[in-house]
mmJSON file of the N, C-alpha and C atoms, coordinates in Angstrom:
{"data_MODEL":{"atom_site":{
"group_PDB":["ATOM","ATOM","ATOM","ATOM","ATOM","ATOM","ATOM","ATOM","ATOM","ATOM","ATOM","ATOM","ATOM","ATOM","ATOM","ATOM","ATOM","ATOM","ATOM","ATOM","ATOM","ATOM","ATOM","ATOM","ATOM","ATOM","ATOM","ATOM","ATOM","ATOM","ATOM","ATOM","ATOM","ATOM","ATOM","ATOM","ATOM","ATOM","ATOM","ATOM","ATOM","ATOM","ATOM","ATOM","ATOM","ATOM","ATOM","ATOM","ATOM","ATOM","ATOM","ATOM","ATOM","ATOM","ATOM","ATOM","ATOM","ATOM","ATOM","ATOM","ATOM","ATOM","ATOM","ATOM","ATOM","ATOM","ATOM","ATOM","ATOM","ATOM","ATOM","ATOM","ATOM","ATOM","ATOM","ATOM","ATOM","ATOM","ATOM","ATOM","ATOM","ATOM","ATOM","ATOM","ATOM","ATOM","ATOM","ATOM","ATOM","ATOM","ATOM","ATOM","ATOM","ATOM","ATOM","ATOM","ATOM","ATOM","ATOM","ATOM","ATOM","ATOM","ATOM","ATOM","ATOM","ATOM","ATOM","ATOM","ATOM","ATOM","ATOM","ATOM","ATOM","ATOM","ATOM","ATOM","ATOM","ATOM","ATOM","ATOM","ATOM","ATOM","ATOM","ATOM","ATOM","ATOM","ATOM","ATOM","ATOM","ATOM","ATOM","ATOM","ATOM","ATOM","ATOM","ATOM","ATOM","ATOM","ATOM","ATOM","ATOM","ATOM","ATOM","ATOM","ATOM","ATOM","ATOM","ATOM","ATOM","ATOM","ATOM","ATOM","ATOM","ATOM","ATOM","ATOM","ATOM","ATOM","ATOM","ATOM","ATOM","ATOM","ATOM","ATOM","ATOM"],
"id":[1,2,3,4,5,6,7,8,9,10,11,12,13,14,15,16,17,18,19,20,21,22,23,24,25,26,27,28,29,30,31,32,33,34,35,36,37,38,39,40,41,42,43,44,45,46,47,48,49,50,51,52,53,54,55,56,57,58,59,60,61,62,63,64,65,66,67,68,69,70,71,72,73,74,75,76,77,78,79,80,81,82,83,84,85,86,87,88,89,90,91,92,93,94,95,96,97,98,99,100,101,102,103,104,105,106,107,108,109,110,111,112,113,114,115,116,117,118,119,120,121,122,123,124,125,126,127,128,129,130,131,132,133,134,135,136,137,138,139,140,141,142,143,144,145,146,147,148,149,150,151,152,153,154,155,156,157,158,159,160,161,162,163,164,165],
"type_symbol":["N","C","C","N","C","C","N","C","C","N","C","C","N","C","C","N","C","C","N","C","C","N","C","C","N","C","C","N","C","C","N","C","C","N","C","C","N","C","C","N","C","C","N","C","C","N","C","C","N","C","C","N","C","C","N","C","C","N","C","C","N","C","C","N","C","C","N","C","C","N","C","C","N","C","C","N","C","C","N","C","C","N","C","C","N","C","C","N","C","C","N","C","C","N","C","C","N","C","C","N","C","C","N","C","C","N","C","C","N","C","C","N","C","C","N","C","C","N","C","C","N","C","C","N","C","C","N","C","C","N","C","C","N","C","C","N","C","C","N","C","C","N","C","C","N","C","C","N","C","C","N","C","C","N","C","C","N","C","C","N","C","C","N","C","C"],
"label_atom_id":["N","CA","C","N","CA","C","N","CA","C","N","CA","C","N","CA","C","N","CA","C","N","CA","C","N","CA","C","N","CA","C","N","CA","C","N","CA","C","N","CA","C","N","CA","C","N","CA","C","N","CA","C","N","CA","C","N","CA","C","N","CA","C","N","CA","C","N","CA","C","N","CA","C","N","CA","C","N","CA","C","N","CA","C","N","CA","C","N","CA","C","N","CA","C","N","CA","C","N","CA","C","N","CA","C","N","CA","C","N","CA","C","N","CA","C","N","CA","C","N","CA","C","N","CA","C","N","CA","C","N","CA","C","N","CA","C","N","CA","C","N","CA","C","N","CA","C","N","CA","C","N","CA","C","N","CA","C","N","CA","C","N","CA","C","N","CA","C","N","CA","C","N","CA","C","N","CA","C","N","CA","C","N","CA","C","N","CA","C","N","CA","C"],
"label_alt_id":[null,null,null,null,null,null,null,null,null,null,null,null,null,null,null,null,null,null,null,null,null,null,null,null,null,null,null,null,null,null,null,null,null,null,null,null,null,null,null,null,null,null,null,null,null,null,null,null,null,null,null,null,null,null,null,null,null,null,null,null,null,null,null,null,null,null,null,null,null,null,null,null,null,null,null,null,null,null,null,null,null,null,null,null,null,null,null,null,null,null,null,null,null,null,null,null,null,null,null,null,null,null,null,null,null,null,null,null,null,null,null,null,null,null,null,null,null,null,null,null,null,null,null,null,null,null,null,null,null,null,null,null,null,null,null,null,null,null,null,null,null,null,null,null,null,null,null,null,null,null,null,null,null,null,null,null,null,null,null,null,null,null,null,null,null],
"label_comp_id":["UNK","UNK","UNK","UNK","UNK","UNK","UNK","UNK","UNK","UNK","UNK","UNK","UNK","UNK","UNK","UNK","UNK","UNK","UNK","UNK","UNK","UNK","UNK","UNK","UNK","UNK","UNK","UNK","UNK","UNK","UNK","UNK","UNK","UNK","UNK","UNK","UNK","UNK","UNK","UNK","UNK","UNK","UNK","UNK","UNK","UNK","UNK","UNK","UNK","UNK","UNK","UNK","UNK","UNK","UNK","UNK","UNK","UNK","UNK","UNK","UNK","UNK","UNK","UNK","UNK","UNK","UNK","UNK","UNK","UNK","UNK","UNK","UNK","UNK","UNK","UNK","UNK","UNK","UNK","UNK","UNK","UNK","UNK","UNK","UNK","UNK","UNK","UNK","UNK","UNK","UNK","UNK","UNK","UNK","UNK","UNK","UNK","UNK","UNK","UNK","UNK","UNK","UNK","UNK","UNK","UNK","UNK","UNK","UNK","UNK","UNK","UNK","UNK","UNK","UNK","UNK","UNK","UNK","UNK","UNK","UNK","UNK","UNK","UNK","UNK","UNK","UNK","UNK","UNK","UNK","UNK","UNK","UNK","UNK","UNK","UNK","UNK","UNK","UNK","UNK","UNK","UNK","UNK","UNK","UNK","UNK","UNK","UNK","UNK","UNK","UNK","UNK","UNK","UNK","UNK","UNK","UNK","UNK","UNK","UNK","UNK","UNK","UNK","UNK","UNK"],
"label_asym_id":["A","A","A","A","A","A","A","A","A","A","A","A","A","A","A","A","A","A","A","A","A","A","A","A","A","A","A","A","A","A","A","A","A","A","A","A","A","A","A","A","A","A","A","A","A","A","A","A","A","A","A","A","A","A","A","A","A","A","A","A","A","A","A","A","A","A","A","A","A","A","A","A","A","A","A","A","A","A","A","A","A","A","A","A","A","A","A","A","A","A","A","A","A","A","A","A","A","A","A","A","A","A","A","A","A","A","A","A","A","A","A","A","A","A","A","A","A","A","A","A","A","A","A","A","A","A","A","A","A","A","A","A","A","A","A","A","A","A","A","A","A","A","A","A","A","A","A","A","A","A","A","A","A","A","A","A","A","A","A","A","A","A","A","A","A"],
"label_entity_id":["1","1","1","1","1","1","1","1","1","1","1","1","1","1","1","1","1","1","1","1","1","1","1","1","1","1","1","1","1","1","1","1","1","1","1","1","1","1","1","1","1","1","1","1","1","1","1","1","1","1","1","1","1","1","1","1","1","1","1","1","1","1","1","1","1","1","1","1","1","1","1","1","1","1","1","1","1","1","1","1","1","1","1","1","1","1","1","1","1","1","1","1","1","1","1","1","1","1","1","1","1","1","1","1","1","1","1","1","1","1","1","1","1","1","1","1","1","1","1","1","1","1","1","1","1","1","1","1","1","1","1","1","1","1","1","1","1","1","1","1","1","1","1","1","1","1","1","1","1","1","1","1","1","1","1","1","1","1","1","1","1","1","1","1","1"],
"label_seq_id":[1,1,1,2,2,2,3,3,3,4,4,4,5,5,5,6,6,6,7,7,7,8,8,8,9,9,9,10,10,10,11,11,11,12,12,12,13,13,13,14,14,14,15,15,15,16,16,16,17,17,17,18,18,18,19,19,19,20,20,20,21,21,21,22,22,22,23,23,23,24,24,24,25,25,25,26,26,26,27,27,27,28,28,28,29,29,29,30,30,30,31,31,31,32,32,32,33,33,33,34,34,34,35,35,35,36,36,36,37,37,37,38,38,38,39,39,39,40,40,40,41,41,41,42,42,42,43,43,43,44,44,44,45,45,45,46,46,46,47,47,47,48,48,48,49,49,49,50,50,50,51,51,51,52,52,52,53,53,53,54,54,54,55,55,55],
"pdbx_PDB_ins_code":[null,null,null,null,null,null,null,null,null,null,null,null,null,null,null,null,null,null,null,null,null,null,null,null,null,null,null,null,null,null,null,null,null,null,null,null,null,null,null,null,null,null,null,null,null,null,null,null,null,null,null,null,null,null,null,null,null,null,null,null,null,null,null,null,null,null,null,null,null,null,null,null,null,null,null,null,null,null,null,null,null,null,null,null,null,null,null,null,null,null,null,null,null,null,null,null,null,null,null,null,null,null,null,null,null,null,null,null,null,null,null,null,null,null,null,null,null,null,null,null,null,null,null,null,null,null,null,null,null,null,null,null,null,null,null,null,null,null,null,null,null,null,null,null,null,null,null,null,null,null,null,null,null,null,null,null,null,null,null,null,null,null,null,null,null],
"Cartn_x":[121.866,121.658,120.477,119.678,118.569,119.026,118.783,119.218,118.016,117.879,116.811,117.426,117.028,117.501,116.415,116.817,115.869,115.827,114.643,114.467,114.69,114.326,114.509,115.108,116.076,116.776,117.874,118.645,119.686,120.705,121.196,122.227,121.686,120.519,119.93,119.652,119.205,118.91,120.184,121.249,122.501,123.103,123.126,123.649,122.746,121.448,120.516,120.697,120.884,121.109,122.388,123.464,124.75,124.676,124.024,123.889,123.03,121.984,121.132,121.881,122.694,123.496,124.516,124.912,125.867,125.185,123.861,123.148,122.385,122.224,121.492,120.032,119.188,117.777,117.642,117.239,117.181,115.728,115.325,114.009,114.219,113.248,113.334,112.205,112.539,111.525,111.321,110.095,109.76,108.508,108.482,107.297,106.063,104.917,103.707,103.319,103.397,103.046,103.983,105.251,106.238,106.134,105.781,105.665,104.63,103.507,102.473,102.975,103.799,104.343,105.35,106.173,107.198,106.646,105.665,105.159,105.963,105.592,106.211,107.592,107.951,109.211,109.986,111.281,112.154,112.925,112.947,113.714,115.117,116.072,117.425,118.332,118.916,119.845,121.213,122.17,123.503,124.453,125.2,126.168,127.557,128.228,129.565,130.581,131.209,132.172,133.452,133.714,134.946,134.958,133.811,133.746,134.144,133.725,134.055,135.535,136.122,137.529,138.466,138.052,138.888,138.971,137.922,137.882,137.772],
"Cartn_y":[95.972,95.971,96.885,96.497,97.331,98.144,99.451,100.353,101.155,101.282,102.071,103.291,104.466,105.719,106.224,106.775,107.32,108.83,109.35,110.783,111.159,112.409,112.9,114.298,114.465,115.735,115.8,116.839,117.065,115.94,115.535,114.5,113.169,112.761,111.497,111.517,112.655,112.74,112.633,113.304,113.237,111.837,111.22,109.86,108.891,109.055,108.203,108.329,109.543,109.783,109.097,109.261,108.657,107.133,106.585,105.129,104.579,105.314,104.872,104.917,105.956,106.045,104.913,104.378,103.276,101.921,101.949,100.727,100.077,100.754,100.21,100.641,99.872,100.245,100.973,102.238,103.069,103.433,103.191,103.603,104.51,105.393,106.345,106.089,106.044,105.961,107.373,107.846,109.19,109.071,109.8,109.778,110.145,109.506,109.723,111.195,112.007,113.425,114.167,113.821,114.465,113.965,112.696,112.133,112.896,113.242,114.007,115.412,115.957,117.298,117.316,116.262,116.202,115.871,114.985,114.54,113.352,112.805,111.571,111.75,112.956,113.154,114.327,114.322,115.423,115.874,117.167,117.721,118.024,117.192,117.313,117.858,119.008,119.623,119.709,119.013,118.973,119.678,120.622,121.368,120.803,120.353,119.787,120.892,121.369,122.466,122.054,120.749,120.309,120.662,120.649,120.951,122.416,123.325,124.733,124.996,124.22,124.421,123.992,123.051,122.584,123.593,124.423,125.494,125.015],
"Cartn_z":[116.926,118.347,118.658,119.621,120.082,121.279,121.231,122.297,122.778,124.096,124.694,125.358,124.913,125.493,126.439,127.574,128.539,128.383,128.07,127.87,126.413,126.098,124.733,124.76,125.616,125.688,124.629,124.667,123.674,123.637,124.786,124.841,124.318,124.797,124.346,122.848,122.33,120.899,120.062,120.472,119.709,119.734,120.914,120.992,120.224,120.35,119.618,118.115,117.637,116.207,115.739,116.504,116.131,116.16,117.167,117.262,116.132,115.752,114.654,113.317,113.116,111.895,111.805,112.958,112.995,112.772,112.556,112.219,113.359,114.458,115.599,115.565,116.24,116.391,117.718,117.671,118.87,119.174,120.425,120.913,122.112,122.349,123.447,124.429,125.722,126.758,127.295,127.178,127.641,128.506,129.614,130.484,129.676,129.969,129.181,129.003,130.022,129.896,128.953,129.001,128.135,126.698,126.515,125.171,124.354,124.971,124.276,123.95,124.795,124.588,123.431,123.308,122.267,120.888,120.802,119.518,119.006,117.851,117.367,116.714,116.306,115.59,116.17,115.889,116.289,115.06,114.825,113.719,114.241,113.883,114.398,113.304,113.552,112.596,113.259,112.691,113.267,112.32,112.856,112.049,112.343,111.296,111.439,111.181,112.222,112.105,111.417,111.295,110.652,109.175,108.517,107.099,106.847,107.703,107.547,107.831,108.725,109.089,107.97,107.148,106.037,104.918,104.814,103.828,102.474],
"occupancy":[1.0,1.0,1.0,1.0,1.0,1.0,1.0,1.0,1.0,1.0,1.0,1.0,1.0,1.0,1.0,1.0,1.0,1.0,1.0,1.0,1.0,1.0,1.0,1.0,1.0,1.0,1.0,1.0,1.0,1.0,1.0,1.0,1.0,1.0,1.0,1.0,1.0,1.0,1.0,1.0,1.0,1.0,1.0,1.0,1.0,1.0,1.0,1.0,1.0,1.0,1.0,1.0,1.0,1.0,1.0,1.0,1.0,1.0,1.0,1.0,1.0,1.0,1.0,1.0,1.0,1.0,1.0,1.0,1.0,1.0,1.0,1.0,1.0,1.0,1.0,1.0,1.0,1.0,1.0,1.0,1.0,1.0,1.0,1.0,1.0,1.0,1.0,1.0,1.0,1.0,1.0,1.0,1.0,1.0,1.0,1.0,1.0,1.0,1.0,1.0,1.0,1.0,1.0,1.0,1.0,1.0,1.0,1.0,1.0,1.0,1.0,1.0,1.0,1.0,1.0,1.0,1.0,1.0,1.0,1.0,1.0,1.0,1.0,1.0,1.0,1.0,1.0,1.0,1.0,1.0,1.0,1.0,1.0,1.0,1.0,1.0,1.0,1.0,1.0,1.0,1.0,1.0,1.0,1.0,1.0,1.0,1.0,1.0,1.0,1.0,1.0,1.0,1.0,1.0,1.0,1.0,1.0,1.0,1.0,1.0,1.0,1.0,1.0,1.0,1.0],
"B_iso_or_equiv":[0.0,0.0,0.0,0.0,0.0,0.0,0.0,0.0,0.0,0.0,0.0,0.0,0.0,0.0,0.0,0.0,0.0,0.0,0.0,0.0,0.0,0.0,0.0,0.0,0.0,0.0,0.0,0.0,0.0,0.0,0.0,0.0,0.0,0.0,0.0,0.0,0.0,0.0,0.0,0.0,0.0,0.0,0.0,0.0,0.0,0.0,0.0,0.0,0.0,0.0,0.0,0.0,0.0,0.0,0.0,0.0,0.0,0.0,0.0,0.0,0.0,0.0,0.0,0.0,0.0,0.0,0.0,0.0,0.0,0.0,0.0,0.0,0.0,0.0,0.0,0.0,0.0,0.0,0.0,0.0,0.0,0.0,0.0,0.0,0.0,0.0,0.0,0.0,0.0,0.0,0.0,0.0,0.0,0.0,0.0,0.0,0.0,0.0,0.0,0.0,0.0,0.0,0.0,0.0,0.0,0.0,0.0,0.0,0.0,0.0,0.0,0.0,0.0,0.0,0.0,0.0,0.0,0.0,0.0,0.0,0.0,0.0,0.0,0.0,0.0,0.0,0.0,0.0,0.0,0.0,0.0,0.0,0.0,0.0,0.0,0.0,0.0,0.0,0.0,0.0,0.0,0.0,0.0,0.0,0.0,0.0,0.0,0.0,0.0,0.0,0.0,0.0,0.0,0.0,0.0,0.0,0.0,0.0,0.0,0.0,0.0,0.0,0.0,0.0,0.0],
"pdbx_formal_charge":[null,null,null,null,null,null,null,null,null,null,null,null,null,null,null,null,null,null,null,null,null,null,null,null,null,null,null,null,null,null,null,null,null,null,null,null,null,null,null,null,null,null,null,null,null,null,null,null,null,null,null,null,null,null,null,null,null,null,null,null,null,null,null,null,null,null,null,null,null,null,null,null,null,null,null,null,null,null,null,null,null,null,null,null,null,null,null,null,null,null,null,null,null,null,null,null,null,null,null,null,null,null,null,null,null,null,null,null,null,null,null,null,null,null,null,null,null,null,null,null,null,null,null,null,null,null,null,null,null,null,null,null,null,null,null,null,null,null,null,null,null,null,null,null,null,null,null,null,null,null,null,null,null,null,null,null,null,null,null,null,null,null,null,null,null],
"auth_seq_id":[1,1,1,2,2,2,3,3,3,4,4,4,5,5,5,6,6,6,7,7,7,8,8,8,9,9,9,10,10,10,11,11,11,12,12,12,13,13,13,14,14,14,15,15,15,16,16,16,17,17,17,18,18,18,19,19,19,20,20,20,21,21,21,22,22,22,23,23,23,24,24,24,25,25,25,26,26,26,27,27,27,28,28,28,29,29,29,30,30,30,31,31,31,32,32,32,33,33,33,34,34,34,35,35,35,36,36,36,37,37,37,38,38,38,39,39,39,40,40,40,41,41,41,42,42,42,43,43,43,44,44,44,45,45,45,46,46,46,47,47,47,48,48,48,49,49,49,50,50,50,51,51,51,52,52,52,53,53,53,54,54,54,55,55,55],
"auth_comp_id":["UNK","UNK","UNK","UNK","UNK","UNK","UNK","UNK","UNK","UNK","UNK","UNK","UNK","UNK","UNK","UNK","UNK","UNK","UNK","UNK","UNK","UNK","UNK","UNK","UNK","UNK","UNK","UNK","UNK","UNK","UNK","UNK","UNK","UNK","UNK","UNK","UNK","UNK","UNK","UNK","UNK","UNK","UNK","UNK","UNK","UNK","UNK","UNK","UNK","UNK","UNK","UNK","UNK","UNK","UNK","UNK","UNK","UNK","UNK","UNK","UNK","UNK","UNK","UNK","UNK","UNK","UNK","UNK","UNK","UNK","UNK","UNK","UNK","UNK","UNK","UNK","UNK","UNK","UNK","UNK","UNK","UNK","UNK","UNK","UNK","UNK","UNK","UNK","UNK","UNK","UNK","UNK","UNK","UNK","UNK","UNK","UNK","UNK","UNK","UNK","UNK","UNK","UNK","UNK","UNK","UNK","UNK","UNK","UNK","UNK","UNK","UNK","UNK","UNK","UNK","UNK","UNK","UNK","UNK","UNK","UNK","UNK","UNK","UNK","UNK","UNK","UNK","UNK","UNK","UNK","UNK","UNK","UNK","UNK","UNK","UNK","UNK","UNK","UNK","UNK","UNK","UNK","UNK","UNK","UNK","UNK","UNK","UNK","UNK","UNK","UNK","UNK","UNK","UNK","UNK","UNK","UNK","UNK","UNK","UNK","UNK","UNK","UNK","UNK","UNK"],
"auth_asym_id":["A","A","A","A","A","A","A","A","A","A","A","A","A","A","A","A","A","A","A","A","A","A","A","A","A","A","A","A","A","A","A","A","A","A","A","A","A","A","A","A","A","A","A","A","A","A","A","A","A","A","A","A","A","A","A","A","A","A","A","A","A","A","A","A","A","A","A","A","A","A","A","A","A","A","A","A","A","A","A","A","A","A","A","A","A","A","A","A","A","A","A","A","A","A","A","A","A","A","A","A","A","A","A","A","A","A","A","A","A","A","A","A","A","A","A","A","A","A","A","A","A","A","A","A","A","A","A","A","A","A","A","A","A","A","A","A","A","A","A","A","A","A","A","A","A","A","A","A","A","A","A","A","A","A","A","A","A","A","A","A","A","A","A","A","A"],
"auth_atom_id":["N","CA","C","N","CA","C","N","CA","C","N","CA","C","N","CA","C","N","CA","C","N","CA","C","N","CA","C","N","CA","C","N","CA","C","N","CA","C","N","CA","C","N","CA","C","N","CA","C","N","CA","C","N","CA","C","N","CA","C","N","CA","C","N","CA","C","N","CA","C","N","CA","C","N","CA","C","N","CA","C","N","CA","C","N","CA","C","N","CA","C","N","CA","C","N","CA","C","N","CA","C","N","CA","C","N","CA","C","N","CA","C","N","CA","C","N","CA","C","N","CA","C","N","CA","C","N","CA","C","N","CA","C","N","CA","C","N","CA","C","N","CA","C","N","CA","C","N","CA","C","N","CA","C","N","CA","C","N","CA","C","N","CA","C","N","CA","C","N","CA","C","N","CA","C","N","CA","C","N","CA","C","N","CA","C","N","CA","C","N","CA","C"],
"pdbx_PDB_model_num":[1,1,1,1,1,1,1,1,1,1,1,1,1,1,1,1,1,1,1,1,1,1,1,1,1,1,1,1,1,1,1,1,1,1,1,1,1,1,1,1,1,1,1,1,1,1,1,1,1,1,1,1,1,1,1,1,1,1,1,1,1,1,1,1,1,1,1,1,1,1,1,1,1,1,1,1,1,1,1,1,1,1,1,1,1,1,1,1,1,1,1,1,1,1,1,1,1,1,1,1,1,1,1,1,1,1,1,1,1,1,1,1,1,1,1,1,1,1,1,1,1,1,1,1,1,1,1,1,1,1,1,1,1,1,1,1,1,1,1,1,1,1,1,1,1,1,1,1,1,1,1,1,1,1,1,1,1,1,1,1,1,1,1,1,1]
}}}
């Protein structure tokens, strides 16, 4: 499925990452001025607290 996310904030990035991992094609619409500010890639580091809780 093709999905279009609006903006590239924290929420959109996390949902976009999860949807992409589920096999979807995700694109982001960002205002032209902001797109130049963000650049072509985002370094997303997600910490899964469940792994630490299992010990």
